[in-house]
ZANUDREN-134614 format. One record per residue (C-alpha): residue number from 1; residue in three letters; x, y, z. Coordinates in steps of 0.25 Angstrom, whole numbers, plus 5000, padded with zeros to 4 digits. Layout:
BEGIN
i = NUM; aa = ala; X = X; Y = Y; Z = Z
...
This chain:
BEGIN
i = 1; aa = met; X = 5304; Y = 4812; Z = 4981
i = 2; aa = ala; X = 5308; Y = 4801; Z = 4971
i = 3; aa = asp; X = 5322; Y = 4794; Z = 4971
i = 4; aa = thr; X = 5333; Y = 4802; Z = 4964
i = 5; aa = arg; X = 5338; Y = 4791; Z = 4955
i = 6; aa = lys; X = 5340; Y = 4795; Z = 4940
i = 7; aa = ala; X = 5345; Y = 4790; Z = 4927
i = 8; aa = ala; X = 5359; Y = 4794; Z = 4931
i = 9; aa = glu; X = 5373; Y = 4788; Z = 4935
i = 10; aa = thr; X = 5374; Y = 4782; Z = 4949
i = 11; aa = asn; X = 5386; Y = 4778; Z = 4956
i = 12; aa = leu; X = 5391; Y = 4764; Z = 4960
i = 13; aa = arg; X = 5402; Y = 4758; Z = 4968
i = 14; aa = asn; X = 5406; Y = 4743; Z = 4968
i = 15; aa = ala; X = 5407; Y = 4735; Z = 4980
i = 16; aa = phe; X = 5402; Y = 4746; Z = 4990
i = 17; aa = glu; X = 5396; Y = 4742; Z = 5003
i = 18; aa = thr; X = 5394; Y = 4749; Z = 5016
i = 19; aa = thr; X = 5385; Y = 4750; Z = 5028
i = 20; aa = leu; X = 5375; Y = 4760; Z = 5034
i = 21; aa = ser; X = 5382; Y = 4767; Z = 5046
i = 22; aa = gly; X = 5368; Y = 4771; Z = 5051
i = 23; aa = thr; X = 5354; Y = 4767; Z = 5050
i = 24; aa = leu; X = 5346; Y = 4771; Z = 5037
i = 25; aa = gly; X = 5332; Y = 4774; Z = 5040
i = 26; aa = ala; X = 5320; Y = 4771; Z = 5031
i = 27; aa = thr; X = 5320; Y = 4785; Z = 5025
i = 28; aa = asp; X = 5334; Y = 4790; Z = 5027
i = 29; aa = thr; X = 5342; Y = 4795; Z = 5015
i = 30; aa = thr; X = 5356; Y = 4795; Z = 5020
i = 31; aa = leu; X = 5364; Y = 4782; Z = 5022
i = 32; aa = asn; X = 5375; Y = 4783; Z = 5033
i = 33; aa = leu; X = 5386; Y = 4773; Z = 5027
i = 34; aa = thr; X = 5398; Y = 4767; Z = 5033
i = 35; aa = ser; X = 5405; Y = 4770; Z = 5020
i = 36; aa = thr; X = 5402; Y = 4778; Z = 5007
i = 37; aa = thr; X = 5416; Y = 4776; Z = 5000
i = 38; aa = gly; X = 5414; Y = 4776; Z = 4985
i = 39; aa = leu; X = 5399; Y = 4780; Z = 4985
i = 40; aa = thr; X = 5395; Y = 4791; Z = 4976
i = 41; aa = ser; X = 5381; Y = 4797; Z = 4975
i = 42; aa = pro; X = 5372; Y = 4794; Z = 4968
i = 43; aa = ile; X = 5373; Y = 4779; Z = 4971
i = 44; aa = tyr; X = 5363; Y = 4767; Z = 4974
i = 45; aa = leu; X = 5365; Y = 4759; Z = 4987
i = 46; aa = val; X = 5359; Y = 4747; Z = 4993
i = 47; aa = ile; X = 5356; Y = 4746; Z = 5008
i = 48; aa = asp; X = 5356; Y = 4732; Z = 5014
i = 49; aa = pro; X = 5358; Y = 4726; Z = 5001
i = 50; aa = asp; X = 5358; Y = 4711; Z = 5006
i = 51; aa = ser; X = 5345; Y = 4712; Z = 5013
i = 52; aa = ser; X = 5332; Y = 4709; Z = 5005
i = 53; aa = thr; X = 5324; Y = 4716; Z = 5016
i = 54; aa = ser; X = 5331; Y = 4729; Z = 5018
i = 55; aa = arg; X = 5339; Y = 4731; Z = 5005
i = 56; aa = glu; X = 5337; Y = 4745; Z = 5000
i = 57; aa = tyr; X = 5342; Y = 4752; Z = 4987
i = 58; aa = ile; X = 5345; Y = 4767; Z = 4988
i = 59; aa = phe; X = 5350; Y = 4778; Z = 4980
i = 60; aa = ile; X = 5360; Y = 4788; Z = 4985
i = 61; aa = asp; X = 5360; Y = 4801; Z = 4978
i = 62; aa = gly; X = 5365; Y = 4811; Z = 4989
i = 63; aa = thr; X = 5378; Y = 4813; Z = 4996
i = 64; aa = ile; X = 5387; Y = 4802; Z = 5000
i = 65; aa = asn; X = 5398; Y = 4805; Z = 5011
i = 66; aa = ala; X = 5407; Y = 4797; Z = 5019
i = 67; aa = ser; X = 5396; Y = 4791; Z = 5028
i = 68; aa = ser; X = 5383; Y = 4793; Z = 5021
i = 69; aa = ala; X = 5375; Y = 4793; Z = 5008
i = 70; aa = ala; X = 5362; Y = 4801; Z = 5005
i = 71; aa = met; X = 5350; Y = 4800; Z = 4997
i = 72; aa = ser; X = 5342; Y = 4813; Z = 4993
i = 73; aa = thr; X = 5329; Y = 4806; Z = 4995
i = 74; aa = val; X = 5323; Y = 4794; Z = 5002
i = 75; aa = asp; X = 5317; Y = 4790; Z = 4989
i = 76; aa = asn; X = 5331; Y = 4785; Z = 4985
i = 77; aa = arg; X = 5329; Y = 4774; Z = 4995
i = 78; aa = tyr; X = 5321; Y = 4761; Z = 4993
i = 79; aa = leu; X = 5324; Y = 4759; Z = 4978
i = 80; aa = thr; X = 5319; Y = 4748; Z = 4970
i = 81; aa = gly; X = 5324; Y = 4735; Z = 4976
i = 82; aa = ser; X = 5325; Y = 4739; Z = 4990
i = 83; aa = ala; X = 5318; Y = 4730; Z = 5000
i = 84; aa = ala; X = 5308; Y = 4740; Z = 5003
i = 85; aa = ala; X = 5302; Y = 4753; Z = 4997
i = 86; aa = ser; X = 5304; Y = 4760; Z = 5011
i = 87; aa = gly; X = 5306; Y = 4758; Z = 5025
i = 88; aa = leu; X = 5320; Y = 4752; Z = 5026
i = 89; aa = ser; X = 5330; Y = 4756; Z = 5037
i = 90; aa = his; X = 5344; Y = 4751; Z = 5037
i = 91; aa = ala; X = 5353; Y = 4749; Z = 5049
i = 92; aa = ser; X = 5367; Y = 4754; Z = 5051
i = 93; aa = gly; X = 5376; Y = 4744; Z = 5045
i = 94; aa = thr; X = 5367; Y = 4740; Z = 5034
i = 95; aa = lys; X = 5375; Y = 4737; Z = 5021
i = 96; aa = val; X = 5374; Y = 4748; Z = 5009
i = 97; aa = arg; X = 5379; Y = 4743; Z = 4996
i = 98; aa = val; X = 5381; Y = 4748; Z = 4982
i = 99; aa = ser; X = 5375; Y = 4738; Z = 4973
i = 100; aa = pro; X = 5370; Y = 4738; Z = 4958
i = 101; aa = met; X = 5355; Y = 4741; Z = 4958
i = 102; aa = ala; X = 5344; Y = 4741; Z = 4948
i = 103; aa = gln; X = 5343; Y = 4756; Z = 4950
i = 104; aa = met; X = 5357; Y = 4759; Z = 4944
i = 105; aa = phe; X = 5353; Y = 4752; Z = 4931
i = 106; aa = glu; X = 5340; Y = 4758; Z = 4931
i = 107; aa = asp; X = 5347; Y = 4772; Z = 4932
i = 108; aa = ile; X = 5356; Y = 4768; Z = 4921
i = 109; aa = trp; X = 5345; Y = 4763; Z = 4911
i = 110; aa = asp; X = 5337; Y = 4776; Z = 4914
i = 111; aa = ala; X = 5349; Y = 4784; Z = 4909
i = 112; aa = val; X = 5351; Y = 4775; Z = 4897
i = 113; aa = gly; X = 5336; Y = 4776; Z = 4894
i = 114; aa = lys; X = 5338; Y = 4791; Z = 4891
i = 115; aa = val; X = 5346; Y = 4787; Z = 4879
i = 116; aa = ile; X = 5343; Y = 4772; Z = 4876
i = 117; aa = asp; X = 5330; Y = 4764; Z = 4876
i = 118; aa = gly; X = 5333; Y = 4754; Z = 4887
i = 119; aa = thr; X = 5320; Y = 4748; Z = 4887
i = 120; aa = trp; X = 5321; Y = 4733; Z = 4886
i = 121; aa = ser; X = 5308; Y = 4731; Z = 4879
i = 122; aa = ser; X = 5309; Y = 4743; Z = 4870
i = 123; aa = gly; X = 5311; Y = 4741; Z = 4855
i = 124; aa = thr; X = 5321; Y = 4752; Z = 4855
i = 125; aa = ala; X = 5329; Y = 4747; Z = 4867
i = 126; aa = gly; X = 5344; Y = 4752; Z = 4866
i = 127; aa = glu; X = 5340; Y = 4763; Z = 4856
i = 128; aa = val; X = 5344; Y = 4777; Z = 4859
i = 129; aa = val; X = 5331; Y = 4785; Z = 4863
i = 130; aa = phe; X = 5337; Y = 4798; Z = 4870
i = 131; aa = asn; X = 5326; Y = 4799; Z = 4880
i = 132; aa = val; X = 5331; Y = 4812; Z = 4885
i = 133; aa = ala; X = 5326; Y = 4826; Z = 4888
i = 134; aa = ala; X = 5323; Y = 4836; Z = 4877
i = 135; aa = gly; X = 5332; Y = 4849; Z = 4876
i = 136; aa = ala; X = 5333; Y = 4861; Z = 4868
i = 137; aa = val; X = 5344; Y = 4861; Z = 4858
i = 138; aa = asp; X = 5356; Y = 4871; Z = 4859
i = 139; aa = his; X = 5361; Y = 4870; Z = 4845
i = 140; aa = thr; X = 5373; Y = 4878; Z = 4848
i = 141; aa = ala; X = 5378; Y = 4869; Z = 4860
i = 142; aa = asp; X = 5370; Y = 4855; Z = 4859
i = 143; aa = glu; X = 5376; Y = 4843; Z = 4853
i = 144; aa = ile; X = 5369; Y = 4831; Z = 4846
i = 145; aa = phe; X = 5373; Y = 4816; Z = 4846
i = 146; aa = ile; X = 5376; Y = 4809; Z = 4833
i = 147; aa = arg; X = 5380; Y = 4795; Z = 4830
i = 148; aa = asp; X = 5393; Y = 4796; Z = 4823
i = 149; aa = ala; X = 5394; Y = 4787; Z = 4811
i = 150; aa = asn; X = 5408; Y = 4790; Z = 4809
i = 151; aa = asp; X = 5412; Y = 4785; Z = 4823
i = 152; aa = ser; X = 5405; Y = 4771; Z = 4824
i = 153; aa = asn; X = 5391; Y = 4778; Z = 4827
i = 154; aa = lys; X = 5396; Y = 4783; Z = 4841
i = 155; aa = val; X = 5387; Y = 4794; Z = 4847
i = 156; aa = lys; X = 5394; Y = 4808; Z = 4846
i = 157; aa = arg; X = 5389; Y = 4822; Z = 4848
i = 158; aa = glu; X = 5390; Y = 4834; Z = 4839
i = 159; aa = ser; X = 5386; Y = 4848; Z = 4840
i = 160; aa = ile; X = 5373; Y = 4853; Z = 4833
i = 161; aa = ser; X = 5381; Y = 4863; Z = 4825
i = 162; aa = asp; X = 5391; Y = 4853; Z = 4820
i = 163; aa = phe; X = 5379; Y = 4843; Z = 4816
i = 164; aa = leu; X = 5372; Y = 4855; Z = 4809
i = 165; aa = ser; X = 5385; Y = 4858; Z = 4801
i = 166; aa = ala; X = 5386; Y = 4843; Z = 4797
i = 167; aa = ile; X = 5372; Y = 4843; Z = 4791
i = 168; aa = asp; X = 5370; Y = 4857; Z = 4785
i = 169; aa = gly; X = 5369; Y = 4855; Z = 4770
i = 170; aa = ala; X = 5369; Y = 4865; Z = 4758
i = 171; aa = gly; X = 5362; Y = 4878; Z = 4762
i = 172; aa = leu; X = 5364; Y = 4876; Z = 4777
i = 173; aa = gly; X = 5374; Y = 4880; Z = 4787
i = 174; aa = val; X = 5376; Y = 4880; Z = 4802
i = 175; aa = ala; X = 5376; Y = 4893; Z = 4811
i = 176; aa = ser; X = 5376; Y = 4893; Z = 4826
i = 177; aa = ser; X = 5372; Y = 4878; Z = 4826
i = 178; aa = gln; X = 5360; Y = 4880; Z = 4817
i = 179; aa = leu; X = 5357; Y = 4877; Z = 4802
i = 180; aa = lys; X = 5357; Y = 4889; Z = 4793
i = 181; aa = val; X = 5353; Y = 4891; Z = 4779
i = 182; aa = asp; X = 5366; Y = 4894; Z = 4771
i = 183; aa = ile; X = 5364; Y = 4899; Z = 4757
i = 184; aa = asn; X = 5379; Y = 4898; Z = 4755
i = 185; aa = gly; X = 5379; Y = 4884; Z = 4757
i = 186; aa = ser; X = 5370; Y = 4881; Z = 4745
i = 187; aa = ser; X = 5374; Y = 4880; Z = 4731
i = 188; aa = ser; X = 5369; Y = 4890; Z = 4720
i = 189; aa = gly; X = 5358; Y = 4887; Z = 4710
i = 190; aa = thr; X = 5349; Y = 4893; Z = 4700
i = 191; aa = val; X = 5334; Y = 4895; Z = 4705
i = 192; aa = ala; X = 5324; Y = 4888; Z = 4696
i = 193; aa = gly; X = 5309; Y = 4889; Z = 4697
i = 194; aa = gly; X = 5307; Y = 4875; Z = 4703
i = 195; aa = asp; X = 5317; Y = 4878; Z = 4714
i = 196; aa = glu; X = 5312; Y = 4879; Z = 4728
i = 197; aa = ile; X = 5313; Y = 4890; Z = 4739
i = 198; aa = leu; X = 5310; Y = 4890; Z = 4753
i = 199; aa = phe; X = 5302; Y = 4901; Z = 4759
i = 200; aa = gly; X = 5295; Y = 4904; Z = 4772
i = 201; aa = asp; X = 5280; Y = 4903; Z = 4770
i = 202; aa = ile; X = 5274; Y = 4915; Z = 4777
i = 203; aa = asp; X = 5260; Y = 4909; Z = 4776
i = 204; aa = asp; X = 5265; Y = 4897; Z = 4784
i = 205; aa = ser; X = 5272; Y = 4902; Z = 4796
i = 206; aa = asn; X = 5284; Y = 4904; Z = 4787
i = 207; aa = asn; X = 5287; Y = 4889; Z = 4786
i = 208; aa = ile; X = 5297; Y = 4886; Z = 4776
i = 209; aa = lys; X = 5291; Y = 4882; Z = 4762
i = 210; aa = lys; X = 5297; Y = 4880; Z = 4748
i = 211; aa = thr; X = 5293; Y = 4886; Z = 4735
i = 212; aa = thr; X = 5299; Y = 4886; Z = 4721
i = 213; aa = ala; X = 5307; Y = 4898; Z = 4714
i = 214; aa = gln; X = 5296; Y = 4897; Z = 4703
i = 215; aa = asp; X = 5285; Y = 4900; Z = 4713
i = 216; aa = ile; X = 5292; Y = 4912; Z = 4718
i = 217; aa = ala; X = 5295; Y = 4917; Z = 4704
i = 218; aa = asn; X = 5280; Y = 4915; Z = 4701
i = 219; aa = leu; X = 5276; Y = 4924; Z = 4714
i = 220; aa = ala; X = 5286; Y = 4935; Z = 4708
i = 221; aa = ser; X = 5279; Y = 4934; Z = 4694
i = 222; aa = ala; X = 5266; Y = 4936; Z = 4701
i = 223; aa = gly; X = 5270; Y = 4949; Z = 4707
i = 224; aa = val; X = 5272; Y = 4944; Z = 4721
i = 225; aa = ser; X = 5283; Y = 4952; Z = 4728
i = 226; aa = leu; X = 5293; Y = 4943; Z = 4734
i = 227; aa = gly; X = 5303; Y = 4946; Z = 4745
i = 228; aa = leu; X = 5312; Y = 4935; Z = 4746
i = 229; aa = val; X = 5323; Y = 4935; Z = 4757
i = 230; aa = leu; X = 5332; Y = 4923; Z = 4759
i = 231; aa = ala; X = 5338; Y = 4923; Z = 4772
i = 232; aa = leu; X = 5349; Y = 4912; Z = 4770
i = 233; aa = ser; X = 5360; Y = 4910; Z = 4780
């Protein structure tokens, strides 16, 4: 089982130090502590922080009560920077401290990296990348982000329906958060032979194509029976 660290917020407390109130074996996952006042899970702790031979960095992700703090897996012990990768035992009375750790900043940058390119050597360092999971659009409920040019380019959010209403041009409307053809939104005109008309090409999987009014007139002159149904809404 891997450690349970993730790109998420962990807790921190300034100037916290206590001691073990019992021995911590090499594979134990619960620390018995003299005090836990102010500790909140999840949190990183350092056991025996002033010893280069037995210092151990750990990640507490389980229950913290008045006298103990628990990990869900032994893999949350022996984090990078510990004096050993396994096999450390700590006696009762050993110091336990909250201290800034590389893992805290790694977690922060892992989270930032979901949105911003944080790679130092990258040509796009600092640029927005949105390296996030894909999802299906719910056009009636989802919202999109916009850069608001009218408010110092601050990032805002807007409903899909409102966005569509802002960009629907002549001949288009919005219904149920979807763009619809709206014939009433178009101006009137007189048809000329060179005017173009959209049609569904039955010989090409009904893909939308265009033709001229003159071509349609030519078909009619040739005796081709035409049934034109314009479904505009």
